C-alpha positions, -999 to +999 in steps of 0.1 A: +107-199+010+131-171+021+125-134+012+140-100+015+119-068+019+133-038+000+120-004+009+104-022+038+088+008+056+072-005+088+069-040+074+034-044+059+048-066+032+070-085+056+040-093+078+020-105+049+047-127+035+053-142+070+016-150+074+018-167+040+045-190+055+077-174+042+109-167+062+123-132+065+161-131+060+168-094+054+152-060+050+163-026+037+148+007+048+163+042+050+138+061+072+149+060+109+115+060+126+102+033+102+132+012+110+125+014+147+089+003+142+101-026+119+126-037+146+099-036+173+077-059+153+101-083+137+132-083+158+154-073+128+168-039+123+167-031+085+198-022+066+200+014+055+201+031+021+205+004-007+226+029-026+253+025+000+250-013+004+271-036-019+251-061-039+268-089-020+259-074+013+225-091+017+215-127+022+204-152-005+167-154-009+140-169-031+119-138-033+127-101-035+098-078-025+101-041-034+076-013-028+091+015-048+089+049-033+075+065-065+068+099-051+070+112-087+041+090-097+018+109-074+021+139-095-007+149-118-007+136-154+000+171-168+030+178-147+045+143-150+041+134-187+066+159-199+095+145-179+122+126-197+128+090-184+165+093-192+169+122-168+149+103-142+175+075-140+200+091-116+173+099-090+153+067-091+160+038-068+147+010-089+179+009-109+199+002-077+173-025-068+179-042-102+216-043-094+207-066-065+184-086-088+211-091-114+236-103-088+214-126-068+189-139-094+160-146-070+133-170-081+105-145-077+101-107-077+072-088-064+073-051-073+046-028-058+039+005-075+013+032-073-014+029-099-005+062-115+025+046-132+000+030-157-010+065-168+015+093-163+044+069-158+037+045-186+071+051-201+088+042-168+067+011-165+079+000-200+114+007-190+110-016-160+096-044-183+126-040-205+151-042-177+134-073-162+135-089-197+172-082-201+178-098-166+160-130-178+126-125-163+090-125-176+066-103-159+028-104-151+011-072-142-019-069-119-039-040-107-054-049-073-081-030-054-079-034-016-117-036-013-116-069-033-096-085-004-120-079+024-107-044+034-131-014+037-107+008+015-110+014-022-074+018-033-058+004-064-022-007-065-001-022-093+019-053-087+045-067-111+053-104-104+083-117-123+097-152-127+127-165-147+119-168-184+126-205-184+098-213-159+060-214-165+044-180-163+028-169-130-009-164-130-026-148-100-057-164-088-082-138-076-099-144-042-136-148-039-152-114-039-156-104-003-167-067-002-167-053+033-180-017+034-173+005+064-207-003+081-197-040+080-162-033+093-174-013+123-205-034+131-189-052+160-162-028+169-163-006+200-166+031+194-157+053+224-177+083+234-147+105+226-149+094+190-184+106+185-184+141+169-209+167+182-234+179+156-223+215+157-188+205+146-196+192+112-219+198+082-236+170+063-243+175+026-272+160+006-252+146-023-263+119-047-245+086-043-229+086-078-194+075-071-183+045-093-158+036-066-185+034-039-168+062-020-195+085-007-184+119+004-212+132+026-199+162+046-170+179+063-157+191+097-165+228+101-130+237+112-121+232+075-126+263+054-161+262+039-159+265+002-178+254-029-177+216-023-186+209-059-152+222-070-134+192-056-135+156-064-159+138-041-136+108-038-103+126-031-093+120+005-090+154+019-085+152+056-116+163+077-139+151+050-167+128+060-175+096+041-206+075+045-202+040+060-224+026+032-193+027+010-155+025+013-128+048+025-106+063-002-072+058+013-049+073+039-029+104+032+008+107+036+004+144+045-020+136+074-004+140+109-033+139+134-057+111+124-083+134+110-104+107+093-142+107+097-171+085+087-209+090+089-227+060+103-260+060+084-280+038+107-270+055+139-270+090+123-237+101+138-202+111+127-173+093+143-136+101+142-114+071+135-086+063+159-051+051+150-057+014+158-089+014+137-071+029+107-043+004+109-069-024+111-087-011+081-055-017+060-051-052+073-027-048+103-035-070+133-043-055+167-009-068+180+011-047+156+032-020+174+032+012+154+049+045+163+036+063+194+042+096+176+010+104+157+027+122+128+050+092+121+022+066+126+000+084+101+027+087+074+039+051+079+004+038+074-002+058+042+030+043+027+026+008+041+018-022+020-014-041+031-005-073+049-037-090+038-031-083+001+006-093+003-003-125+022-025-135-007+002-128-032+027-148-011+004-178-009+000-178-047+037-177-052+043-206-028+017-226-048+035-218-080+068-227-065+055-261-052+039-268-085+070-261-107+098-266-081+120-237-094+156-242-083+174-212-067 
């Protein structure tokens, strides 16, 4: 099965689909540093801005994967809910993406969107459903948490999986529950002496473990301004916050530039600072993956990247569906 990765970033989705057994034929990405990382790993230099590429300017493929850069969806509910979807059209890239869908009519579409679209952006989600229906597709929606796929991160992402209306509906089979908390993840991993934070550099807090997401905020690095910690959400991933390894990590921040991620190892009673390779591995990237040598770029790329492990599972499920129903291109 052949696929094209839209808004490819550094290639998290590409890697996952390749591991599922699919063939990469094309990719689109506008950010220069991300394109370099993509080329280093896959040997293909992504095409640029899809707004400047004609619909016939890409290869034929069975699957289109699109991880929409919904920066707007990261806004708070209060600031976003008042916006008018009609005025949003001109600035939103998904309309350009659907031009390619209308022209090429791929067998499958996987659209990855931040979870906030199900709340503040519900009207935009309904608009996407409407467009897909007009293009002849029926859509299944899944909210997936990385932690259910063997990753030590609690992060929810929405996936829309669309197939032609004339074919049987796609149903995603969930993997067997395989929770891996941070303590499990780091059990057999080497921690260098440089990663161990000295006691005078941080402050641990005696907080009850009351997070429904199993993300346990337990302290902070003292270089951060000390303030009333009860004011902030215990699960929001402020950099330089410390989280217990008895739970999961919240997610990685796009605004982070220096790998200021910390966990408290309960059994060893110490705080460690995560390094770049460990952070990439936590999201499902293999040790062989070549990311940017510039920390600020590598941090941002990781925050926006799709999880290869999650996408691999989606790809495998689509291949099964295609083999079962033999959808012609």
